[in-house]
C-alpha positions as CSV (number, residue, x, y, z in Angstrom):
1,M,23.8,-27.1,4.2
2,K,22.1,-24.0,3.9
3,D,21.9,-23.6,7.6
4,E,25.5,-24.3,7.8
5,L,26.2,-21.7,5.5
6,F,24.1,-19.1,7.2
7,A,25.6,-19.6,10.4
8,A,29.3,-19.7,9.0
9,F,29.2,-16.2,7.0
10,P,27.5,-13.0,7.7
11,T,24.4,-12.3,5.6
12,G,25.8,-9.4,3.9
13,S,28.9,-11.4,2.8
14,L,26.6,-14.1,1.3
15,V,24.5,-11.5,-0.7
16,A,27.8,-9.7,-1.8
17,V,29.1,-13.1,-3.0
18,T,25.8,-14.0,-4.6
19,H,25.9,-10.8,-6.7
20,A,29.2,-11.1,-7.6
21,V,28.7,-14.6,-9.2
22,S,25.6,-13.2,-11.1
23,D,27.3,-10.4,-12.4
24,R,30.2,-12.6,-13.5
25,I,27.5,-15.0,-15.3
26,S,25.9,-12.2,-16.9
27,A,29.1,-10.9,-18.4
28,L,29.9,-14.4,-19.8
29,A,26.6,-15.0,-21.3
30,G,26.6,-14.6,-25.0
31,S,30.4,-13.6,-25.4
32,S,32.6,-16.5,-24.3
33,P,33.2,-19.7,-26.0
34,D,33.6,-21.5,-22.7
35,F,30.2,-20.4,-21.5
36,P,27.4,-20.7,-24.6
37,A,24.8,-18.0,-23.8
38,W,21.4,-18.5,-22.4
39,L,20.2,-16.1,-24.9
40,A,17.3,-13.8,-24.4
41,D,16.6,-13.3,-28.1
42,P,15.8,-16.5,-30.3
43,G,16.9,-14.3,-33.2
44,L,20.4,-14.6,-31.7
45,R,20.9,-11.1,-31.6
46,G,24.2,-10.3,-30.0
47,G,24.4,-14.0,-29.6
48,P,27.3,-16.3,-28.7
49,V,30.9,-16.1,-30.4
50,P,30.9,-18.7,-33.5
51,E,32.8,-21.1,-31.2
52,G,29.7,-21.0,-29.0
53,A,26.3,-22.6,-29.2
54,A,23.2,-21.5,-27.1
55,F,21.8,-24.2,-25.4
56,A,18.5,-22.6,-24.5
57,T,16.3,-19.7,-25.6
58,I,13.4,-17.7,-24.3
59,G,10.5,-16.6,-26.5
60,A,9.2,-13.1,-26.4
61,A,6.0,-13.8,-24.8
62,L,7.6,-15.4,-22.0
63,L,9.8,-12.6,-21.4
64,R,7.3,-10.0,-21.6
65,H,5.6,-12.3,-18.7
66,L,8.9,-12.2,-16.7
67,G,9.0,-8.7,-17.2
68,V,12.2,-8.5,-19.5
69,S,12.5,-5.6,-21.9
70,L,14.1,-6.5,-25.5
71,E,13.8,-2.7,-26.8
72,S,17.5,-2.2,-26.2
73,G,18.9,-5.7,-26.4
74,A,19.2,-8.7,-24.0
75,A,18.9,-7.4,-20.5
76,P,17.7,-8.9,-17.2
77,A,14.9,-7.4,-15.3
78,A,16.6,-6.3,-12.1
79,T,19.5,-3.7,-12.9
80,D,21.0,-0.9,-10.8
81,A,19.0,2.0,-10.6
82,G,21.8,4.3,-11.4
83,D,24.0,7.1,-9.8
84,A,21.1,8.8,-8.3
85,V,22.2,8.7,-4.5
86,A,24.8,6.8,-2.8
87,D,23.4,3.8,-0.9
88,G,22.0,4.7,2.7
89,A,23.1,8.6,2.1
90,E,19.6,9.7,3.1
91,A,19.0,7.3,6.1
92,E,20.6,9.6,8.7
93,V,20.1,13.0,7.0
94,A,17.5,15.4,8.2
95,P,15.5,17.5,5.6
96,E,17.1,20.7,4.9
97,V,13.9,22.7,4.4
98,E,13.7,24.5,7.8
99,R,9.5,23.7,7.8
100,Q,10.2,19.9,7.1
101,P,10.1,17.6,10.2
102,E,13.4,15.6,11.6
103,V,13.8,12.8,9.6
104,V,14.4,9.8,11.9
105,P,15.8,6.4,10.8
106,V,13.5,3.7,10.0
107,P,13.6,1.0,13.3
108,E,15.4,-1.9,12.9
109,V,14.1,-4.0,16.0
110,E,10.3,-3.9,15.6
111,A,7.8,-6.1,15.0
112,E,6.2,-6.3,11.6
113,S,4.1,-3.1,11.0
114,E,0.8,-3.0,9.2
115,V,0.9,-0.8,5.9
116,V,-2.4,1.0,5.6
117,P,-3.1,0.4,1.8
118,A,-3.8,3.1,-0.6
119,A,-6.1,2.3,-3.7
120,V,-5.5,3.4,-7.0
121,S,-8.6,4.9,-8.8
122,A,-9.6,3.0,-11.7
123,E,-11.0,6.3,-13.5
124,G,-7.8,8.1,-13.2
125,A,-3.9,7.7,-14.6
126,R,-1.9,5.3,-12.6
127,P,0.2,7.0,-9.8
128,E,3.5,8.5,-10.6
129,I,5.0,7.1,-7.8
130,G,3.9,4.9,-4.8
131,V,5.8,3.5,-1.7
132,A,5.2,0.6,0.9
133,M,7.2,-0.9,3.6
134,V,7.3,-4.1,6.1
135,V,9.5,-5.2,8.9
136,A,10.7,-8.7,8.5
137,T,13.2,-10.2,11.1
138,G,13.9,-7.1,12.7
139,M,14.9,-5.2,9.9
140,T,12.9,-2.7,7.6
141,Y,12.6,-3.1,3.6
142,S,10.9,-0.5,1.3
143,V,9.8,-0.5,-2.2
144,V,9.3,2.4,-4.1
145,H,7.3,2.1,-7.5
146,D,6.8,4.3,-10.5
147,R,4.8,3.6,-13.4
148,R,7.5,1.8,-15.2
149,G,9.2,-0.2,-12.5
150,V,9.9,-0.9,-8.7
151,T,13.3,0.2,-6.8
152,L,14.3,-1.8,-3.7
153,W,15.6,-0.3,-0.4
154,P,16.4,-3.0,2.1
155,P,18.2,-2.2,5.3
156,A,21.1,0.0,5.2
157,G,23.6,-2.7,6.1
158,F,22.7,-4.3,2.7
159,S,24.4,-2.0,0.3
160,Q,24.9,-4.4,-2.5
161,V,21.3,-4.9,-3.1
162,S,20.2,-1.4,-2.3
163,N,18.7,0.8,-5.0
164,R,18.4,-2.3,-7.3
165,R,15.6,-1.7,-9.8
166,A,13.0,-3.9,-11.8
167,T,11.6,-2.2,-15.0
168,F,7.9,-3.3,-16.6
169,P,7.5,-2.7,-20.0
170,Q,3.6,-3.2,-19.2
171,G,3.7,-0.9,-16.5
172,V,3.0,-0.7,-12.8
173,S,-0.1,0.1,-11.3
174,H,0.4,-0.5,-7.4
175,A,2.7,-2.3,-5.3
176,E,2.9,-3.4,-1.7
177,A,5.2,-5.4,0.7
178,A,4.4,-8.1,3.1
179,V,6.1,-11.0,4.8
180,V,5.6,-14.4,3.0
181,K,6.9,-17.4,4.6
182,G,9.1,-15.3,7.0
183,H,10.5,-13.1,4.3
184,P,10.1,-9.7,3.0
185,H,8.5,-9.8,-0.5
186,A,7.5,-7.1,-3.0
187,L,4.0,-7.6,-4.6
188,V,4.1,-5.6,-7.8
189,C,0.8,-5.0,-9.7
190,T,1.6,-4.8,-13.5
191,G,-0.4,-3.3,-16.4
192,T,-1.6,-6.6,-17.5
193,G,-3.3,-7.4,-14.1
194,S,-0.8,-10.0,-13.0
195,V,1.1,-9.7,-9.6
196,E,4.7,-10.2,-9.6
197,V,5.9,-11.7,-6.3
198,W,9.8,-10.6,-5.8
199,S,11.9,-11.6,-2.9
200,M,13.2,-8.6,-1.0
201,A,16.1,-10.3,0.5
202,R,17.5,-11.5,-2.7
203,W,15.8,-9.0,-5.0
204,Q,14.9,-12.1,-7.4
205,R,11.2,-12.8,-8.9
206,E,9.8,-15.7,-7.3
207,Y,6.4,-16.3,-8.9
208,A,3.3,-14.5,-10.3
209,L,-0.5,-14.3,-9.4
210,I,-2.1,-14.4,-12.8
211,G,-5.9,-14.4,-13.6
212,H,-7.1,-10.8,-13.7
213,E,-7.4,-9.0,-17.3
214,L,-7.0,-5.7,-16.5
215,P,-4.7,-3.8,-14.2
216,V,-5.2,-4.2,-10.3
217,T,-6.4,-0.9,-8.5
218,F,-6.2,-2.3,-5.2
219,L,-4.1,-4.9,-2.9
220,T,-3.8,-5.7,0.5
221,T,-2.9,-8.9,2.7
222,A,-4.8,-10.7,5.4
223,V,-4.7,-13.9,7.2
224,L,-7.3,-16.5,6.5
225,D,-7.4,-20.0,7.9
226,R,-4.0,-19.1,9.7
227,R,-2.6,-18.5,6.1
228,L,-1.4,-15.3,4.5
229,H,-3.5,-14.4,1.4
230,A,-3.4,-11.5,-1.0
231,I,-6.7,-9.9,-1.7
232,T,-6.7,-7.9,-5.3
233,A,-9.3,-5.6,-6.7
234,S,-9.3,-4.7,-10.4
235,E,-10.5,-2.8,-13.2
236,D,-12.2,-6.1,-14.8
237,G,-14.6,-5.9,-12.2
238,T,-13.3,-9.1,-10.0
239,A,-11.9,-9.6,-6.7
240,R,-9.4,-12.2,-6.3
241,I,-8.1,-14.0,-2.9
242,W,-4.7,-15.6,-3.5
243,D,-3.2,-18.2,-0.9
244,L,0.4,-16.7,-0.5
245,V,1.7,-19.9,0.8
246,D,1.0,-22.2,-2.2
247,T,0.6,-19.4,-4.7
248,S,-3.2,-20.6,-5.6
249,C,-6.3,-18.6,-6.0
250,R,-8.7,-19.4,-3.6
251,N,-11.5,-17.4,-4.3
252,V,-12.8,-15.3,-7.9
253,L,-15.5,-13.2,-6.6
254,T,-17.6,-12.0,-9.8
255,G,-20.7,-9.6,-10.0
256,H,-19.6,-6.3,-9.9
257,R,-20.9,-4.6,-13.3
258,G,-17.8,-1.6,-12.8
259,P,-14.1,-1.7,-11.8
260,V,-13.7,-2.8,-8.3
261,T,-12.4,-0.2,-6.1
262,F,-11.4,-1.8,-2.4
263,A,-11.4,-4.9,-0.7
264,T,-10.8,-6.0,2.7
265,T,-11.7,-9.3,5.0
266,T,-13.4,-10.0,8.6
267,V,-14.7,-12.7,10.4
268,F,-18.4,-13.1,11.0
269,E,-20.2,-16.1,12.6
270,R,-16.7,-17.7,12.8
271,R,-16.4,-17.8,8.8
272,P,-14.0,-15.7,6.7
273,Y,-15.8,-13.0,4.8
274,A,-14.6,-10.5,2.0
275,I,-16.5,-7.2,1.3
276,T,-15.6,-5.2,-1.9
277,T,-16.6,-1.8,-3.4
278,S,-17.1,-0.9,-6.8
279,Q,-17.7,2.1,-9.2
280,D,-20.9,0.6,-9.9
281,G,-22.4,2.1,-6.8
282,T,-22.7,-1.0,-4.6
283,A,-20.6,-3.0,-2.2
284,R,-20.8,-7.0,-1.9
285,V,-20.3,-9.0,0.8
286,W,-18.9,-12.7,0.2
287,D,-18.8,-16.1,2.1
288,L,-14.9,-17.0,1.3
289,T,-15.4,-20.5,2.5
290,G,-18.1,-21.6,-0.4
291,G,-17.0,-18.3,-2.7
292,T,-20.5,-17.0,-2.6
293,C,-21.9,-13.5,-2.3
294,R,-24.0,-13.1,0.7
295,S,-25.3,-9.5,0.2
296,V,-25.4,-6.9,-2.4
297,L,-25.3,-3.4,-0.6
298,T,-27.3,-0.9,-2.7
299,G,-28.2,2.5,-1.6
300,H,-25.5,4.7,-2.6
301,R,-25.7,7.0,-5.7
302,G,-22.1,7.0,-6.6
303,P,-19.0,5.0,-6.7
304,V,-18.4,3.2,-3.3
305,T,-14.7,4.1,-2.6
306,H,-14.0,2.3,0.8
307,A,-15.2,0.0,3.2
308,A,-14.5,-0.9,7.1
309,V,-15.9,-3.1,9.7
310,T,-16.9,-2.5,13.6
311,T,-19.3,-3.8,16.1
312,V,-22.2,-1.3,16.7
313,Y,-24.8,-2.4,19.8
314,D,-23.2,-5.9,19.7
315,R,-23.9,-6.6,15.9
316,T,-21.2,-6.5,13.2
317,Y,-21.7,-3.6,10.7
318,V,-20.1,-2.9,7.3
319,F,-19.5,1.1,6.7
320,T,-19.1,2.2,3.1
321,A,-17.8,5.5,1.9
322,S,-19.0,7.1,-1.5
323,A,-18.4,9.5,-4.1
324,D,-22.0,10.6,-3.3
325,G,-20.8,12.4,-0.5
326,T,-22.3,10.0,1.9
327,C,-21.2,6.9,4.2
328,R,-23.6,4.1,5.2
329,G,-23.7,1.6,7.9
330,W,-24.9,-1.7,7.0
331,D,-25.9,-4.3,9.4
332,L,-24.0,-7.6,7.8
333,L,-26.8,-10.3,9.2
334,D,-29.4,-8.7,7.1
335,G,-27.6,-6.6,4.7
336,Q,-29.6,-3.6,5.5
337,S,-28.5,-0.1,5.7
338,K,-29.3,1.3,9.2
339,I,-26.9,4.3,9.6
340,V,-26.3,7.4,7.0
341,M,-23.9,9.8,7.4
342,T,-24.5,13.0,5.6
343,G,-22.6,16.5,6.0
344,H,-19.4,16.2,3.2
345,T,-20.1,18.1,0.2
346,G,-17.8,16.4,-1.7
347,P,-16.7,12.5,-2.4
348,V,-15.6,10.7,0.8
349,N,-12.3,9.0,0.1
350,R,-12.0,6.9,3.2
351,I,-13.5,5.9,6.4
352,A,-11.7,4.7,9.6
353,L,-13.4,2.8,12.6
354,N,-12.1,2.6,16.1
355,I,-13.5,2.3,19.6
356,V,-13.2,5.2,22.2
357,D,-14.8,4.8,25.6
358,R,-16.3,1.6,24.3
359,Q,-18.3,3.7,21.8
360,P,-17.8,2.9,18.0
361,Q,-16.1,6.2,16.5
362,A,-16.0,6.9,12.7
363,V,-13.4,9.3,11.0
364,T,-13.7,10.3,7.1
365,I,-12.0,12.6,4.8
366,S,-13.2,14.1,1.8
367,D,-12.8,16.0,-1.6
368,D,-14.2,18.9,0.2
369,S,-11.1,19.3,2.2
370,T,-12.5,18.4,5.7
371,V,-12.1,15.7,8.0
372,R,-15.1,14.6,10.1
373,V,-15.2,12.7,13.3
374,W,-18.6,10.8,13.7
375,S,-20.5,8.6,16.3
376,A,-21.0,5.2,14.3
377,N,-23.8,4.3,17.0
378,N,-26.1,6.6,15.3
379,G,-24.3,8.6,12.4
380,R,-24.4,12.1,14.0
381,C,-21.2,14.1,13.2
382,R,-19.3,15.3,16.4
383,R,-16.7,17.4,14.9
384,V,-15.6,19.1,11.5
385,L,-11.7,19.4,11.3
386,T,-10.6,22.2,9.0
387,G,-7.4,23.4,7.7
388,H,-6.5,21.6,4.4
389,T,-7.1,23.4,1.0
390,G,-7.0,20.5,-1.2
391,P,-8.7,16.8,-1.5
392,V,-8.0,14.8,1.6
393,T,-6.5,11.5,0.0
394,Q,-5.1,9.4,3.2
395,L,-5.9,8.9,6.7
396,V,-4.4,6.8,9.6
397,V,-6.1,6.6,13.2
398,G,-3.8,5.8,16.1
399,T,-4.3,3.2,18.5
400,G,-7.4,4.3,20.9
401,G,-8.8,6.7,18.5
402,A,-7.2,9.7,20.1
403,T,-5.0,11.1,17.1
404,A,-5.1,11.0,13.5
405,I,-2.8,11.7,10.8
406,T,-4.1,12.9,7.3
407,V,-2.4,13.8,3.8
408,S,-3.7,16.0,1.2
409,D,-3.6,17.3,-2.3
410,D,-2.6,20.5,-0.8
411,R,0.8,18.8,-0.1
412,T,0.7,18.9,3.8
413,V,0.8,16.3,6.4
414,R,-1.4,17.1,9.5
415,R,-1.9,15.7,12.6
416,W,-4.8,15.9,15.0
417,E,-6.4,15.3,18.2
418,L,-9.6,14.0,17.6
419,S,-11.8,14.1,20.9
420,S,-11.2,18.2,20.8
421,G,-10.3,18.9,17.2
422,V,-7.0,20.3,17.9
423,L,-4.7,20.5,14.9
424,Y,-1.3,19.4,17.0
425,G,1.0,20.0,13.6
426,S,1.2,20.5,9.7
427,T,4.4,19.8,7.6
428,A,4.7,20.4,4.0
429,I,5.7,17.3,1.9
430,P,9.0,18.1,-0.1
431,E,8.6,18.9,-3.8
432,G,8.9,15.8,-5.7
433,Q,8.4,13.1,-2.9
434,I,4.9,11.6,-2.1
435,A,3.7,10.6,1.4
436,R,1.9,7.5,2.6
437,V,0.4,7.2,6.0
438,V,1.3,3.9,7.8
439,T,0.6,2.5,11.2
440,H,3.7,1.6,12.7
441,S,4.4,0.4,16.4
442,G,0.6,1.1,17.1
443,A,1.0,4.8,16.1
444,P,0.3,6.8,13.0
445,H,3.3,7.5,11.2
446,V,4.4,9.0,7.5
447,L,6.5,7.2,5.0
448,V,8.3,9.6,2.9
449,A,9.8,8.7,-0.6
450,D,10.9,9.7,-4.2
451,T,12.7,7.7,-7.0
452,S,15.9,8.3,-5.9
453,R,16.5,8.3,-2.2
454,R,16.1,5.6,0.4
455,P,12.2,6.4,2.4
456,R,12.3,8.2,5.4
457,L,9.7,7.4,8.4
458,W,8.2,10.7,9.9
459,T,7.2,10.3,13.6
460,P,4.1,12.2,14.7
461,D,6.2,14.0,17.2
462,S,8.1,15.0,14.0
463,I,5.1,16.9,12.3
464,R,5.8,20.2,13.0
465,A,3.5,22.0,15.6
466,V,1.5,25.1,14.3
467,A,0.6,28.0,16.4
468,A,-2.5,30.1,16.1
469,P,-2.0,33.4,14.7
470,G,-1.1,35.9,17.3
471,T,-1.0,33.7,20.2
472,G,1.9,31.7,20.2
473,T,-0.1,28.5,21.4
474,L,-0.7,25.2,19.5
475,A,-3.2,25.3,16.6
476,R,-7.2,25.9,16.5
477,R,-9.8,23.7,17.9
478,G,-12.2,22.0,15.2
479,P,-15.7,23.4,15.2
480,P,-18.5,20.9,16.4
481,C,-21.1,19.7,13.8
482,P,-24.1,21.6,13.6
483,G,-26.5,20.4,15.9
484,A,-23.9,18.5,17.9
485,P,-24.5,18.3,21.6
486,P,-22.2,20.3,23.8
487,G,-19.6,19.0,26.1
488,P,-16.5,16.7,25.7
489,G,-18.8,13.5,25.5
490,R,-19.8,14.6,22.1
């Protein structure tokens, strides 16, 4: 029956009818003697007319778990976000500020894009705003979150569900987007530690991942044993691996003595492994088949902020970044630190690894406002990229390791050519908006959003070219690191 229905009517029409029926049910509930109310308040506040009789009630604890607030009477969690902007109004309009890049519509025909996750610091306040995107069945869906809720931005043709908002009285710490069972979903991390999974096609809550005792600081997805899983890291000192197909918790990774800041997965010796980092100054390697800790990576003198995996001389290495200003490379076979990268004068926020000319390359960003390019074989710095005037917080490297895009607290986005250190372009982030780096169609992009408009995707070419002062030519070449050998083979 479902297949025949979808074949007979356009998807947009079905969505419109569904919401019309839902709105009519909401209007009848609690006010019509012909339709006894399903009350959100056991106290019958604003309940049925005298002739009616409620046939069900929902307890306050369950309502809080579902994300429904009773502060202003019974109200569904999903509501219209208001009169902020007409649906789709921003999608085709270029930014009005002269120095901003041309805004291009988000492609509707690409394969699912990888969203590069951004961790939320357990030390600081929750982010004011965040954004994530995913491509499913050739259509792009985005979700924007603030501290109190999330707003859905589906493809422009789905105006009936555009700008729909779900509020969470317990707060929102992070949100991601992923394709689950072939359909786009938002994964919303709440202030209580649960992860709410919402259908982005229907904007309906489907289930929750419950287990963490404190807010989730980081979330990403990975395919393990041919099934999509969510990996969550929490302030409660644990990480969890969730099967998004059957909603079960596959592993609970315990052992850290501080908030877990990041988690990733890899395959080693044909077995799935997870790597977690923590404010306790360590990283841990976990065998997900048995759920046991294989190695504790100790040596950093500050919180470990990020980790990545690559191959060095035919051996698998884990590279970690730390607030102590260093990065370390660990041989996954024995858990020993074999490579140390020093040079940053502030905390290292992220490390990206790739292969260039069959050799592993590392790129790091730091609170010292610089970007550094390293040889991952020996830890030698090849080049320092300068220009940002504030901490560099986000990084994405394109396929082949030729270019990178960075985002800084100085509210600029910069595009770099890594081998030479040439700065291709720099663009200011519009006031009141945030930028998040993503990998889309194999190339680095920037997703820009605020709470009232449809997110926009900046292509690499749209990041404004910068001329060196007095020359009229593109940018400047980043200086090599002190002691780096000369020549293009650095």
